[in-house]
C-alpha positions as CSV (number, residue, x, y, z in Angstrom):
1,M,0.0,0.0,0.0
2,P,1.5,3.4,-0.9
3,G,2.8,5.5,2.0
4,L,3.1,2.5,4.3
5,D,6.7,1.5,5.2
6,P,7.4,-2.2,4.6
7,S,9.5,-2.2,7.8
8,I,6.3,-1.5,9.8
9,V,4.1,-4.2,8.3
10,E,4.4,-6.4,5.2
11,H,1.9,-9.0,3.9
12,F,3.6,-12.3,3.0
13,L,2.1,-15.5,1.7
14,P,3.8,-18.7,2.8
15,L,3.6,-21.2,-0.1
16,D,4.2,-24.9,-0.2
17,T,5.8,-25.0,-3.7
18,E,7.2,-28.6,-3.3
19,K,3.7,-30.0,-3.1
20,F,2.0,-27.4,-5.3
21,P,4.4,-26.0,-8.0
22,P,3.6,-22.6,-9.5
23,E,0.7,-22.5,-11.9
24,R,0.4,-20.3,-15.0
25,Q,-3.3,-20.2,-16.1
26,Q,-4.0,-19.9,-19.8
27,L,-5.4,-16.6,-20.8
28,R,-9.2,-16.5,-20.8
29,R,-11.0,-14.5,-23.5
30,Q,-13.2,-11.7,-22.4
31,R,-16.1,-10.0,-24.2
32,A,-15.0,-7.0,-26.3
33,S,-17.4,-4.7,-24.3
34,L,-15.6,-5.6,-21.1
35,L,-12.0,-5.3,-22.2
36,L,-12.0,-1.4,-22.2
37,R,-13.7,-1.3,-18.8
38,I,-11.3,-3.8,-17.3
39,K,-8.3,-1.9,-18.7
40,E,-9.7,1.4,-17.3
41,E,-10.0,-0.2,-13.8
42,V,-6.6,-1.8,-13.9
43,V,-4.9,1.5,-15.0
44,K,-6.7,3.4,-12.2
45,Q,-5.4,1.0,-9.6
46,I,-1.8,1.1,-11.1
47,N,-1.9,4.9,-11.0
48,A,-3.1,4.8,-7.4
49,G,-0.2,2.6,-6.4
50,F,-2.3,-0.4,-5.4
51,L,-1.0,-2.5,-8.3
52,E,2.4,-2.7,-9.9
53,V,3.6,-4.4,-13.0
54,C,5.5,-7.7,-12.5
55,N,7.4,-9.3,-15.4
56,Y,8.0,-13.0,-15.8
57,S,6.0,-14.0,-12.7
58,E,6.0,-17.7,-11.7
59,W,2.3,-17.5,-10.7
60,V,-0.2,-16.2,-13.4
61,A,-3.9,-16.0,-12.6
62,N,-6.8,-14.7,-14.8
63,I,-8.8,-11.7,-14.1
64,V,-12.5,-12.4,-13.2
65,P,-14.6,-9.3,-14.1
66,V,-17.8,-8.7,-12.0
67,E,-20.2,-6.2,-13.5
68,K,-21.7,-3.7,-11.1
69,K,-25.2,-2.2,-11.3
70,D,-23.9,1.2,-12.4
71,G,-22.1,-0.3,-15.4
72,R,-18.6,-0.3,-14.0
73,V,-16.5,-3.5,-13.5
74,R,-15.1,-4.9,-10.3
75,V,-11.8,-6.6,-11.1
76,C,-11.2,-9.8,-9.2
77,V,-8.5,-12.5,-9.5
78,D,-8.8,-16.3,-9.7
79,Y,-6.6,-17.3,-6.7
80,R,-7.7,-20.9,-6.5
81,D,-4.3,-22.3,-7.6
82,L,-2.5,-20.0,-5.2
83,N,-4.9,-20.9,-2.3
84,K,-4.0,-24.6,-2.8
85,A,-0.4,-23.9,-2.2
86,S,-1.0,-21.6,0.8
87,P,-1.1,-23.5,4.1
88,K,-4.4,-23.2,6.0
89,D,-4.6,-20.8,8.9
90,N,-4.8,-22.6,12.2
91,F,-6.6,-19.6,13.7
92,P,-9.6,-18.8,11.5
93,L,-12.0,-15.9,11.9
94,P,-13.8,-15.9,15.2
95,H,-17.2,-17.4,15.6
96,I,-20.2,-15.1,15.4
97,D,-21.0,-15.9,19.1
98,V,-17.6,-14.6,20.1
99,L,-18.0,-11.4,18.1
100,V,-21.4,-10.8,19.8
101,D,-19.9,-11.3,23.2
102,N,-17.2,-8.8,22.4
103,T,-19.8,-6.1,21.8
104,V,-21.4,-6.2,25.2
105,R,-21.7,-3.1,27.3
106,H,-21.4,-0.9,24.2
107,A,-24.4,1.3,23.4
108,Q,-23.4,2.6,20.0
109,F,-21.8,1.4,16.8
110,S,-20.1,3.8,14.3
111,F,-20.4,3.2,10.6
112,M,-18.5,5.1,7.9
113,D,-20.9,6.0,5.0
114,G,-19.2,7.3,1.8
115,F,-19.1,7.0,-1.9
116,S,-16.4,6.7,-4.5
117,G,-15.5,9.9,-6.2
118,E,-12.7,11.3,-8.4
119,R,-10.7,12.1,-5.2
120,G,-11.2,8.7,-3.6
121,I,-13.6,8.0,-0.7
122,E,-15.6,11.1,0.2
123,V,-18.2,11.8,2.9
124,D,-21.7,12.4,1.6
125,P,-22.3,16.1,2.4
126,D,-26.1,15.7,2.3
127,K,-26.1,13.1,5.0
128,V,-23.7,15.2,7.1
129,K,-26.1,18.2,6.8
130,A,-29.0,16.0,7.8
131,I,-27.2,14.8,10.9
132,K,-26.3,18.3,11.9
133,E,-29.9,19.5,11.5
134,L,-31.4,16.7,13.6
135,P,-33.6,18.2,16.4
136,P,-32.5,17.4,20.0
137,P,-34.4,14.4,21.5
138,S,-37.5,15.3,23.5
139,T,-37.1,12.4,25.9
140,V,-34.0,10.6,27.1
141,W,-34.2,6.9,26.5
142,E,-31.4,4.4,27.2
143,P,-31.2,1.8,24.5
144,P,-30.9,-1.9,25.5
145,I,-27.3,-2.9,25.8
146,L,-26.2,-6.6,25.7
147,V,-24.4,-7.6,28.9
148,P,-22.3,-10.7,29.7
149,P,-23.8,-13.2,32.1
150,V,-22.8,-13.1,35.8
151,P,-21.5,-16.5,37.0
152,N,-23.5,-18.6,39.5
153,R,-26.7,-16.7,38.8
154,P,-29.7,-18.1,36.9
155,L,-30.6,-16.9,33.4
156,I,-34.1,-16.0,32.1
157,L,-35.2,-17.4,28.7
158,Y,-38.3,-15.9,27.0
159,L,-39.5,-18.3,24.3
160,T,-42.2,-17.6,21.7
161,V,-43.2,-20.1,19.1
162,R,-45.3,-19.3,16.0
163,R,-46.6,-21.5,13.3
164,Q,-43.5,-21.0,11.1
165,S,-40.9,-19.4,13.4
166,L,-39.6,-19.0,16.9
167,G,-38.1,-16.1,18.8
168,C,-36.3,-15.9,22.1
169,M,-34.5,-13.5,24.4
170,L,-31.9,-14.7,27.0
171,G,-31.4,-12.3,29.9
172,Q,-30.4,-12.1,33.5
173,E,-31.8,-10.1,36.4
174,D,-29.4,-7.4,37.8
175,E,-28.6,-8.2,41.4
176,S,-28.7,-4.6,42.6
177,T,-31.5,-3.0,40.5
178,Y,-33.6,-6.2,39.9
179,T,-34.0,-5.1,36.3
180,E,-33.6,-7.6,33.4
181,R,-30.7,-7.1,31.1
182,A,-30.5,-8.8,27.7
183,I,-27.7,-11.2,26.9
184,Y,-28.7,-12.7,23.5
185,Y,-31.5,-12.5,20.9
186,L,-32.4,-15.4,18.6
187,S,-35.0,-16.0,15.9
188,K,-35.4,-18.8,13.4
189,K,-37.7,-20.1,10.6
190,F,-38.9,-23.7,11.1
191,T,-38.1,-26.2,8.5
192,E,-41.0,-27.7,6.5
193,G,-41.0,-30.8,8.7
194,E,-40.8,-28.9,12.0
195,S,-43.7,-26.7,10.9
196,N,-46.0,-29.7,10.8
197,Y,-45.4,-30.6,14.5
198,P,-48.3,-30.0,16.9
199,E,-47.9,-26.8,18.9
200,I,-46.6,-28.4,22.1
201,E,-44.1,-30.6,20.2
202,K,-43.0,-27.5,18.2
203,M,-42.3,-25.8,21.6
204,C,-40.2,-28.8,22.6
205,C,-38.3,-28.7,19.4
206,A,-37.7,-25.0,19.7
207,L,-36.5,-25.4,23.3
208,V,-33.9,-28.1,22.3
209,W,-32.7,-25.9,19.4
210,V,-32.3,-22.8,21.6
211,M,-30.5,-24.7,24.4
212,Q,-28.0,-26.1,21.9
213,R,-27.6,-22.9,20.0
214,L,-26.8,-21.0,23.2
215,R,-24.9,-23.8,24.7
216,Q,-22.0,-21.5,25.8
217,Y,-24.5,-19.9,28.2
218,T,-27.1,-22.6,29.0
219,L,-24.7,-25.3,30.0
220,Y,-23.2,-23.3,32.9
221,H,-26.3,-21.6,34.3
222,T,-29.7,-22.5,35.6
223,I,-32.3,-21.6,33.0
224,R,-35.6,-20.2,34.0
225,L,-38.0,-20.8,31.1
226,L,-40.9,-18.4,30.5
227,S,-43.2,-19.4,27.8
228,K,-46.9,-19.8,26.9
229,A,-46.8,-23.6,27.7
230,D,-44.6,-25.9,29.8
231,P,-42.7,-28.2,27.3
232,L,-40.9,-29.8,30.2
233,R,-44.0,-31.3,31.7
234,Y,-45.1,-32.6,28.3
235,L,-41.7,-34.2,27.8
236,L,-41.8,-36.0,31.1
237,D,-45.5,-37.1,30.9
238,S,-45.4,-38.3,27.3
239,P,-44.6,-41.9,26.5
240,S,-41.1,-42.5,25.1
241,S,-42.3,-44.1,21.9
242,M,-43.8,-40.8,20.6
243,R,-41.9,-39.4,17.7
244,N,-38.8,-37.5,18.9
245,I,-39.9,-37.2,22.5
246,A,-37.4,-39.8,23.8
247,K,-34.6,-38.1,21.9
248,W,-35.5,-34.6,23.0
249,R,-35.8,-35.7,26.6
250,C,-32.3,-37.2,26.6
251,Q,-30.8,-34.2,24.9
252,L,-32.2,-31.8,27.6
253,T,-30.9,-33.9,30.5
254,E,-27.5,-32.1,30.5
255,Y,-29.2,-28.7,31.1
256,D,-30.6,-27.3,34.4
257,I,-34.0,-26.0,33.3
258,E,-37.0,-24.9,35.4
259,Y,-40.3,-23.7,34.1
260,V,-41.6,-20.4,35.5
261,P,-45.2,-19.3,34.9
262,R,-45.2,-16.1,32.8
263,T,-46.2,-13.1,34.9
264,S,-44.8,-10.2,32.9
265,V,-44.3,-9.2,29.3
266,K,-41.2,-7.0,29.3
267,G,-38.9,-9.7,27.9
268,Q,-41.7,-11.6,26.2
269,A,-42.6,-8.7,24.0
270,I,-39.1,-8.8,22.5
271,A,-39.3,-12.6,21.9
272,N,-42.7,-12.1,20.2
273,H,-41.2,-9.4,17.9
274,L,-38.3,-11.7,17.0
275,A,-40.7,-14.5,16.2
276,E,-42.6,-12.2,13.9
277,F,-39.5,-11.3,11.9
278,P,-37.4,-14.5,11.9
279,I,-34.2,-15.1,9.9
280,D,-33.0,-18.2,8.1
281,D,-30.7,-20.1,10.4
282,D,-29.3,-23.4,9.0
283,T,-28.0,-24.6,12.4
284,L,-29.6,-28.0,12.9
285,I,-30.4,-29.8,16.1
286,N,-27.6,-32.0,17.2
287,T,-29.0,-35.5,17.1
288,D,-26.2,-37.0,19.3
289,F,-27.2,-37.9,22.8
290,P,-25.2,-36.1,25.6
291,D,-22.5,-38.1,27.2
292,E,-23.2,-41.1,24.9
293,G,-19.8,-42.6,25.8
294,I,-20.5,-42.6,29.6
295,L,-22.3,-45.7,30.7
296,Q,-22.3,-45.3,34.5
297,V,-20.6,-43.1,37.1
298,D,-19.9,-44.7,40.4
299,E,-17.6,-44.0,43.3
300,E,-16.3,-47.6,43.2
301,K,-14.3,-48.6,40.2
302,E,-16.0,-51.2,38.1
303,E,-14.3,-54.3,36.8
304,P,-13.8,-54.4,33.0
305,T,-16.4,-56.5,31.2
306,W,-16.9,-57.9,27.7
307,K,-18.0,-55.3,25.1
308,M,-19.7,-55.8,21.7
309,Y,-20.1,-53.4,18.8
310,F,-22.4,-54.3,15.9
311,D,-23.3,-52.8,12.6
312,G,-25.2,-53.8,9.4
313,A,-25.1,-52.4,5.8
314,V,-27.4,-52.7,2.8
315,N,-26.5,-51.4,-0.7
316,F,-27.1,-52.3,-4.3
317,V,-24.1,-54.7,-4.2
318,G,-25.5,-56.8,-1.3
319,S,-26.0,-56.9,2.4
320,G,-23.5,-57.6,5.2
321,V,-23.4,-57.7,8.9
322,G,-20.6,-57.6,11.4
323,A,-19.8,-57.4,15.1
324,V,-16.7,-57.1,17.3
325,L,-16.3,-58.7,20.7
326,I,-13.7,-57.0,23.0
327,S,-12.5,-59.1,26.0
328,P,-11.8,-57.5,29.4
329,D,-8.0,-57.7,28.6
330,G,-8.5,-55.8,25.3
331,R,-8.5,-58.6,22.8
332,H,-10.7,-58.1,19.7
333,Y,-12.7,-60.9,18.1
334,P,-14.3,-59.7,14.8
335,I,-17.2,-61.6,13.2
336,A,-18.7,-60.9,9.8
337,A,-21.3,-62.5,7.5
338,I,-23.0,-61.9,4.2
339,V,-26.8,-61.7,4.0
340,Y,-28.0,-63.6,0.9
341,F,-31.6,-62.5,1.1
342,S,-33.2,-59.1,0.4
343,C,-33.6,-57.1,3.5
344,T,-33.9,-53.6,4.9
345,N,-31.2,-51.7,6.8
346,N,-33.1,-52.2,10.1
347,I,-33.2,-56.0,9.5
348,A,-29.5,-55.9,8.8
349,E,-28.9,-54.1,12.1
350,Y,-30.9,-56.8,14.0
351,E,-29.0,-59.6,12.1
352,A,-25.7,-58.0,13.2
353,C,-26.7,-57.7,16.8
354,I,-27.9,-61.3,16.9
355,L,-24.7,-62.5,15.2
356,G,-22.7,-60.8,17.9
357,L,-24.8,-62.1,20.8
358,Q,-24.5,-65.7,19.4
359,A,-20.7,-65.3,19.3
360,A,-20.7,-64.0,22.9
361,I,-22.8,-67.0,24.0
362,D,-20.2,-69.3,22.3
363,F,-17.5,-67.6,24.3
364,K,-19.5,-68.2,27.5
365,V,-19.7,-64.5,28.3
366,K,-21.9,-63.8,31.3
367,E,-21.7,-59.9,31.4
368,L,-21.9,-58.0,28.2
369,E,-22.1,-54.3,27.2
370,V,-23.7,-53.9,23.7
371,F,-23.1,-50.8,21.5
372,G,-24.7,-49.9,18.2
373,D,-25.5,-46.9,16.0
374,S,-29.0,-48.1,15.2
375,M,-31.4,-46.1,17.4
376,L,-34.3,-48.3,16.4
377,T,-32.6,-51.6,17.4
378,I,-31.2,-50.2,20.7
379,F,-34.4,-48.4,21.9
380,Q,-36.7,-51.3,20.8
381,T,-34.5,-53.7,22.7
382,L,-34.6,-51.4,25.8
383,G,-38.4,-51.3,25.6
384,Q,-38.5,-47.5,25.0
385,W,-39.8,-47.8,21.5
386,K,-42.5,-50.2,20.3
387,T,-41.8,-52.8,17.6
388,K,-44.6,-52.1,15.1
389,D,-43.0,-53.4,11.9
390,A,-44.2,-57.0,11.4
391,N,-41.0,-58.0,9.7
392,L,-39.0,-56.9,12.8
393,V,-41.1,-58.6,15.5
394,P,-39.5,-62.1,15.1
395,Y,-36.0,-60.5,15.2
396,H,-37.0,-58.6,18.3
397,E,-38.4,-61.6,20.1
398,Y,-35.3,-63.8,19.2
399,L,-33.0,-61.1,20.4
400,E,-34.8,-61.0,23.8
401,E,-34.4,-64.8,24.1
402,L,-30.7,-64.5,23.4
403,A,-30.4,-61.8,26.1
404,K,-31.7,-64.2,28.7
405,N,-28.4,-66.2,28.4
406,F,-26.5,-63.4,30.1
407,E,-26.4,-62.6,33.8
408,K,-26.0,-58.9,33.0
409,I,-26.4,-57.2,29.7
410,S,-26.8,-53.6,28.7
411,F,-27.6,-51.9,25.4
412,T,-26.2,-48.4,24.6
413,Y,-26.7,-46.2,21.5
414,T,-23.4,-44.8,20.1
415,P,-23.0,-42.3,17.2
416,R,-21.9,-43.8,13.8
417,A,-18.6,-42.1,14.0
418,K,-17.7,-43.9,17.3
419,N,-19.1,-47.3,16.3
């Protein structure tokens, strides 16, 4: 940049030229109507000192012109080859949540508004005049300022759910003034599937999404939920076999949530407003169960037992099942088989579990811990889900008969990445 001494700061690109040798892209043809405008923009940047001529460069990249609405051209460069040779930064841009946290306790933001003129960036005099002629405020009003949460004090969550959207405000009561201060605002449009949920299930889905989305706050504070209905009571009173109830119930166990009847509308009004004007947020609900790797936490150390992992696969080539038995001393005994009849993926999962249990019986195992990534097989075996598919009923009954051969057996769901 002109006027900036390189001894103060200099931008340098580290390149791995051994793995990615320099590339010279072939010249791409441009439309005749663009060539003059591209040349005009390049000459302007050379005269300004932002570009300089380099002869016989090892790296050559094409210009990518982007036409603006006013007819001018933005000159970009195709840096894909150069990006491949540049090592990735281990410290990427901060997450949006971190940026929001850094803005707390600041009441105003300053934005520079200007336009490009013959002498560079100039301030719009009409807007400066309008600001100077603004009348003084008739009333003094303090705008809401985001504040960081105070440790060891509960947070207040206002939650509003509409047919197609949700809105929420996370706040905390000031210990000295007893006023509520905002910590975070959220809004979201429901997906097409989520929009079809009944109202109370939609509230449960919204609560799970908000708790996971604001995990950096909700995991370390007691959350006092203020909403139109009590989703916690519905989750506890509903049978585990209903849709996603069992999954949502497990996912909320790691949070400390208490429902508080709604008595005021100060924070609720903001949540209602956010629900009326939602944004598109592609953050999905994390379907993994909390602490899925923890089986039991006791004061006394448990003796190691046999473990079994099973999995089944079905594709156009064929079907296969497999299981691995792990002895208490860490030895692995893999078992695999090919399924020669047409079956579904759920049947393949049952076949794999049965194959592993039969092998464990042959090894005369008395205590066994079973792990699988099939939620249907695990929760049907645990009795939390009903077996309604007629094709799966014989498998379920046979699996229960095999389980009676063990003095102690447990079934645990584990994510696919850990199976």
